[in-house]
N, CA, C and O of each residue as an XYZ file, in Angstrom:
440
protein
N     -16.921     61.041      1.259
C     -17.213     60.878      2.681
C     -16.809     59.469      3.116
O     -16.855     58.528      2.323
N     -16.420     59.338      4.360
C     -16.032     58.055      4.924
C     -17.195     57.064      4.807
O     -18.301     57.361      5.260
N     -16.958     55.883      4.201
C     -18.054     54.927      4.027
C     -18.639     54.434      5.347
O     -19.810     54.060      5.406
N     -17.833     54.430      6.400
C     -18.353     53.991      7.689
C     -19.295     55.033      8.308
O     -20.204     54.678      9.059
N     -19.083     56.296      7.998
C     -20.022     57.336      8.438
C     -21.352     57.157      7.709
O     -22.418     57.273      8.313
N     -21.284     56.875      6.413
C     -22.508     56.614      5.643
C     -23.223     55.369      6.163
O     -24.449     55.344      6.266
N     -22.457     54.352      6.484
C     -23.047     53.123      7.019
C     -23.712     53.383      8.368
O     -24.789     52.854      8.642
N     -23.078     54.194      9.207
C     -23.690     54.559     10.492
C     -24.999     55.308     10.255
O     -25.981     55.085     10.963
N     -25.013     56.188      9.271
C     -26.250     56.893      8.928
C     -27.325     55.940      8.447
O     -28.501     56.121      8.762
N     -26.936     54.928      7.689
C     -27.892     53.922      7.224
C     -28.477     53.143      8.396
O     -29.670     52.841      8.413
N     -27.643     52.822      9.365
C     -28.103     52.073     10.541
C     -29.071     52.923     11.358
O     -30.121     52.434     11.777
N     -28.733     54.173     11.585
C     -29.627     55.071     12.338
C     -30.942     55.242     11.594
O     -32.008     55.239     12.210
N     -30.876     55.389     10.282
C     -32.102     55.537      9.484
C     -32.967     54.290      9.570
O     -34.191     54.379      9.665
N     -32.329     53.130      9.538
C     -33.081     51.890      9.677
C     -33.742     51.802     11.049
O     -34.886     51.362     11.161
N     -33.029     52.217     12.087
C     -33.610     52.196     13.432
C     -34.818     53.121     13.514
O     -35.810     52.794     14.164
N     -34.738     54.267     12.861
C     -35.886     55.183     12.818
C     -37.041     54.527     12.077
O     -38.184     54.586     12.530
N     -36.748     53.900     10.936
C     -37.792     53.228     10.169
C     -38.434     52.091     10.937
O     -39.656     51.943     10.919
N     -37.631     51.291     11.607
C     -38.172     50.145     12.348
C     -38.969     50.591     13.564
O     -40.026     50.030     13.852
N     -38.476     51.587     14.276
C     -39.226     52.121     15.420
C     -40.540     52.732     14.947
O     -41.575     52.566     15.592
N     -40.497     53.428     13.835
C     -41.720     54.002     13.270
C     -42.694     52.910     12.852
O     -43.908     53.077     12.973
N     -42.164     51.794     12.361
C     -43.023     50.670     11.977
C     -43.812     50.157     13.173
O     -45.002     49.865     13.062
N     -43.151     50.051     14.301
C     -43.853     49.620     15.526
C     -44.908     50.647     15.923
O     -46.017     50.284     16.316
N     -44.560     51.929     15.819
C     -45.487     52.995     16.221
C     -46.623     53.226     15.218
O     -47.630     53.848     15.555
N     -46.462     52.728     13.988
C     -47.466     52.994     12.951
C     -48.773     52.232     13.177
O     -49.797     52.560     12.579
N     -48.733     51.227     14.031
C     -49.927     50.437     14.336
C     -50.567     49.900     13.059
O     -51.735     50.152     12.765
N     -49.752     49.146     12.307
C     -50.252     48.565     11.067
C     -50.519     49.608      9.994
O     -51.434     49.452      9.185
N     -49.738     50.654      9.985
C     -49.859     51.778      9.053
C     -51.175     52.537      9.212
O     -51.662     53.153      8.264
N     -51.741     52.490     10.401
C     -52.974     53.240     10.645
C     -52.702     54.634     11.214
O     -53.613     55.460     11.270
N     -51.468     54.907     11.636
C     -51.076     56.237     12.117
C     -50.179     56.887     11.060
O     -49.134     56.341     10.708
N     -50.585     58.037     10.563
C     -49.922     58.665      9.423
C     -48.464     59.045      9.695
O     -47.584     58.669      8.922
N     -48.193     59.770     10.759
C     -46.837     60.263     10.986
C     -45.813     59.136     11.129
O     -44.776     59.180     10.467
N     -46.065     58.135     11.963
C     -45.105     57.026     12.020
C     -45.005     56.273     10.688
O     -43.936     55.772     10.341
N     -46.100     56.191      9.950
C     -46.062     55.523      8.643
C     -45.138     56.267      7.686
O     -44.404     55.645      6.919
N     -45.171     57.581      7.729
C     -44.249     58.381      6.918
C     -42.809     58.181      7.390
O     -41.881     58.192      6.582
N     -42.625     57.997      8.703
C     -41.299     57.716      9.254
C     -40.739     56.399      8.748
O     -39.530     56.270      8.552
N     -41.614     55.416      8.533
C     -41.188     54.129      7.985
C     -40.612     54.334      6.585
O     -39.512     53.875      6.277
N     -41.376     55.033      5.745
C     -40.958     55.247      4.356
C     -39.671     56.075      4.305
O     -38.739     55.734      3.577
N     -39.624     57.155      5.075
C     -38.441     58.020      5.073
C     -37.224     57.296      5.650
O     -36.134     57.361      5.081
N     -37.408     56.609      6.777
C     -36.296     55.915      7.427
C     -35.708     54.825      6.559
O     -34.493     54.767      6.371
N     -36.556     53.962      6.029
C     -36.050     52.885      5.184
C     -35.536     53.415      3.847
O     -34.542     52.915      3.320
N     -36.212     54.428      3.298
C     -35.741     55.013      2.037
C     -34.332     55.565      2.162
O     -33.473     55.291      1.324
N     -34.096     56.349      3.215
C     -32.763     56.909      3.441
C     -31.751     55.804      3.747
O     -30.609     55.860      3.289
N     -32.168     54.809      4.516
C     -31.262     53.701      4.855
C     -30.789     52.981      3.592
O     -29.595     52.729      3.433
N     -31.717     52.650      2.698
C     -31.333     51.949      1.475
C     -30.454     52.818      0.581
O     -29.521     52.319     -0.048
N     -30.745     54.098      0.522
C     -29.903     54.994     -0.264
C     -28.478     55.009      0.300
O     -27.511     54.859     -0.447
N     -28.353     55.188      1.603
C     -27.024     55.256      2.221
C     -26.268     53.938      2.089
O     -25.053     53.937      1.894
N     -26.978     52.817      2.195
C     -26.322     51.521      1.984
C     -25.811     51.429      0.550
O     -24.700     50.954      0.314
N     -26.619     51.883     -0.407
C     -26.189     51.805     -1.808
C     -24.935     52.639     -2.062
O     -24.061     52.230     -2.827
N     -24.844     53.801     -1.428
C     -23.657     54.641     -1.578
C     -22.457     53.985     -0.882
O     -21.339     54.023     -1.395
N     -22.693     53.394      0.268
C     -21.622     52.718      1.004
C     -21.039     51.562      0.200
O     -19.843     51.281      0.277
N     -21.893     50.898     -0.570
C     -21.436     49.755     -1.366
C     -20.457     50.144     -2.472
O     -19.806     49.278     -3.057
N     -20.350     51.430     -2.756
C     -19.361     51.878     -3.735
C     -17.934     51.730     -3.201
O     -16.989     51.633     -3.983
N     -17.774     51.711     -1.878
C     -16.440     51.681     -1.273
C     -16.133     50.449     -0.432
O     -14.966     50.127     -0.209
N     -17.153     49.767      0.028
C     -16.931     48.614      0.909
C     -17.568     47.360      0.320
O     -18.545     47.459     -0.422
N     -17.036     46.189      0.636
C     -17.604     44.935      0.136
C     -19.020     44.699      0.677
O     -19.345     45.089      1.798
N     -19.842     44.059     -0.138
C     -21.245     43.843      0.216
C     -21.395     43.026      1.500
O     -22.292     43.296      2.299
N     -20.534     42.035      1.706
C     -20.628     41.222      2.920
C     -20.385     42.031      4.181
O     -21.057     41.837      5.195
N     -19.432     42.927      4.113
C     -19.126     43.791      5.258
C     -20.272     44.770      5.493
O     -20.728     44.945      6.624
N     -20.734     45.404      4.419
C     -21.796     46.406      4.550
C     -23.076     45.777      5.057
O     -23.629     46.224      6.062
N     -23.553     44.756      4.385
C     -24.839     44.181      4.773
C     -24.752     43.501      6.135
O     -25.670     43.613      6.948
N     -23.656     42.800      6.385
C     -23.500     42.144      7.678
C     -23.486     43.138      8.825
O     -24.133     42.923      9.851
N     -22.752     44.220      8.651
C     -22.669     45.248      9.694
C     -24.006     45.951      9.866
O     -24.463     46.163     10.989
N     -24.627     46.310      8.755
C     -25.921     47.001      8.790
C     -26.971     46.151      9.493
O     -27.673     46.627     10.385
N     -27.073     44.893      9.085
C     -28.074     44.001      9.689
C     -27.773     43.741     11.164
O     -28.670     43.802     12.005
N     -26.522     43.453     11.471
C     -26.155     43.104     12.849
C     -26.368     44.271     13.806
O     -26.967     44.104     14.869
N     -25.881     45.443     13.434
C     -26.039     46.585     14.333
C     -27.488     47.065     14.362
O     -27.928     47.670     15.340
N     -28.220     46.796     13.296
C     -29.661     47.057     13.327
C     -30.358     46.177     14.352
O     -31.231     46.644     15.084
N     -29.980     44.917     14.407
C     -30.556     43.987     15.395
C     -30.245     44.466     16.810
O     -31.127     44.520     17.667
N     -28.994     44.808     17.039
C     -28.585     45.266     18.376
C     -29.325     46.552     18.736
O     -29.833     46.685     19.850
N     -29.386     47.488     17.809
C     -30.069     48.761     18.060
C     -31.549     48.602     18.314
O     -32.096     49.218     19.228
N     -32.201     47.780     17.512
C     -33.642     47.572     17.690
C     -33.920     46.850     19.008
O     -34.902     47.148     19.686
N     -33.066     45.915     19.363
C     -33.241     45.245     20.654
C     -33.121     46.260     21.794
O     -33.896     46.220     22.750
N     -32.154     47.161     21.689
C     -31.995     48.199     22.708
C     -33.186     49.135     22.760
O     -33.643     49.494     23.845
N     -33.695     49.535     21.604
C     -34.883     50.393     21.564
C     -36.083     49.657     22.159
O     -36.885     50.241     22.887
N     -36.191     48.378     21.841
C     -37.287     47.588     22.406
C     -37.272     47.586     23.922
O     -38.312     47.727     24.565
N     -36.085     47.425     24.487
C     -35.946     47.402     25.948
C     -36.205     48.785     26.538
O     -36.960     48.919     27.501
N     -35.583     49.812     25.966
C     -35.638     51.158     26.556
C     -36.949     51.898     26.291
O     -37.457     52.597     27.167
N     -37.489     51.746     25.098
C     -38.666     52.529     24.711
C     -39.962     51.752     24.903
O     -40.963     52.309     25.352
N     -39.943     50.471     24.565
C     -41.177     49.687     24.578
C     -41.254     48.708     25.744
O     -42.167     47.885     25.806
N     -40.308     48.794     26.660
C     -40.299     47.970     27.867
C     -40.363     46.473     27.546
O     -41.046     45.712     28.231
N     -39.652     46.065     26.506
C     -39.609     44.656     26.123
C     -38.531     43.949     26.940
O     -37.527     44.565     27.298
N     -38.723     42.678     27.237
C     -37.761     41.977     28.100
C     -36.470     41.624     27.363
O     -36.459     41.433     26.147
N     -35.395     41.544     28.125
C     -34.102     41.078     27.617
C     -33.494     40.205     28.706
O     -33.196     40.674     29.804
N     -33.315     38.933     28.384
C     -32.764     38.017     29.386
C     -31.277     37.780     29.133
O     -30.694     38.339     28.204
N     -30.679     36.948     29.970
C     -29.234     36.722     29.865
C     -28.859     36.066     28.536
O     -27.806     36.374     27.978
N     -29.690     35.180     28.028
C     -29.411     34.561     26.730
C     -29.424     35.614     25.630
O     -28.600     35.564     24.717
N     -30.347     36.561     25.706
C     -30.390     37.654     24.736
C     -29.157     38.532     24.814
O     -28.615     38.946     23.790
N     -28.720     38.813     26.016
C     -27.514     39.624     26.208
C     -26.295     38.910     25.617
O     -25.467     39.530     24.950
N     -26.194     37.620     25.866
C     -25.073     36.849     25.315
C     -25.140     36.851     23.785
O     -24.118     37.013     23.120
N     -26.330     36.672     23.234
C     -26.485     36.706     21.783
C     -26.070     38.041     21.201
O     -25.397     38.087     20.171
N     -26.461     39.127     21.844
C     -26.082     40.464     21.385
C     -24.569     40.647     21.465
O     -23.970     41.246     20.573
N     -23.956     40.141     22.515
C     -22.489     40.222     22.620
C     -21.813     39.467     21.476
O     -20.818     39.935     20.922
N     -22.358     38.290     21.122
C     -21.801     37.539     19.994
C     -21.945     38.330     18.684
O     -21.034     38.334     17.856
N     -23.077     38.990     18.506
C     -23.279     39.813     17.312
C     -22.231     40.921     17.264
O     -21.613     41.147     16.224
N     -22.030     41.610     18.378
C     -21.055     42.697     18.422
C     -19.638     42.192     18.171
O     -18.851     42.851     17.492
N     -19.318     41.032     18.715
C     -17.999     40.437     18.466
C     -17.851     40.118     16.976
O     -16.788     40.337     16.396
N     -18.905     39.606     16.364
C     -18.869     39.307     14.939
C     -18.650     40.550     14.090
O     -17.874     40.523     13.135
N     -19.326     41.633     14.430
C     -19.141     42.885     13.694
C     -17.708     43.372     13.841
O     -17.082     43.777     12.861
N     -17.193     43.333     15.051
C     -15.797     43.726     15.285
C     -14.853     42.847     14.463
O     -13.936     43.346     13.812
N     -15.086     41.552     14.500
C     -14.196     40.610     13.832
C     -14.179     40.857     12.324
O     -13.112     40.861     11.711
N     -15.343     41.063     11.726
C     -15.422     41.278     10.278
C     -14.817     42.620      9.880
O     -14.141     42.714      8.855
N     -15.052     43.657     10.677
C     -14.621     44.993     10.305
C     -13.190     45.333     10.716
O     -12.538     46.140     10.052
N     -12.695     44.738     11.787
C     -11.386     45.115     12.309
C     -10.344     44.006     12.127
O      -9.246     44.260     11.631
N     -10.682     42.795     12.522
C      -9.716     41.706     12.512
C      -9.526     41.136     11.112
O      -8.397     40.904     10.680
N     -10.624     40.913     10.407
C     -10.543     40.275      9.097
C     -10.002     41.246      8.050
O      -9.975     42.459      8.252
N      -9.586     40.691      6.959
C      -9.121     41.501      5.836
C     -10.238     41.751      4.829
O      -9.984     42.217      3.719
N     -11.479     41.439      5.218
C     -12.626     41.643      4.330
C     -12.886     43.120      4.069
O     -13.249     43.505      2.957
N     -12.703     43.940      5.086
C     -13.075     45.346      4.949
C     -11.871     46.199      4.577
O     -10.731     45.733      4.570
N     -12.150     47.442      4.272
C     -11.097     48.385      3.922
C     -10.533     48.952      5.218
O     -11.281     49.501      6.027
N      -9.244     48.830      5.425
C      -8.611     49.332      6.655
C      -7.816     50.575      6.358
O      -7.208     51.150      7.261
């Protein structure tokens, strides 16, 4: 399978785990707590499989960066958390960095 598809699955799984972590209320709610374990468990598995084909710097950098962007978006859309212009600029820099590492640089598999 395409390693970038696996990496996308890892990112989505992490977003599920992190959102569930917020909803778990300190692990006092069972269903979201199970979502934390399942989301992070699947995310780590998919990252480990992705590492068979892509360099660790590309995988971890992309996973972490897009996780930050995704969680920030979920925070704004689902939890009504604020996002100011400095945050938007920071997110744009993160996205540019992911593009640069994955597309422009020779670090990743093209």
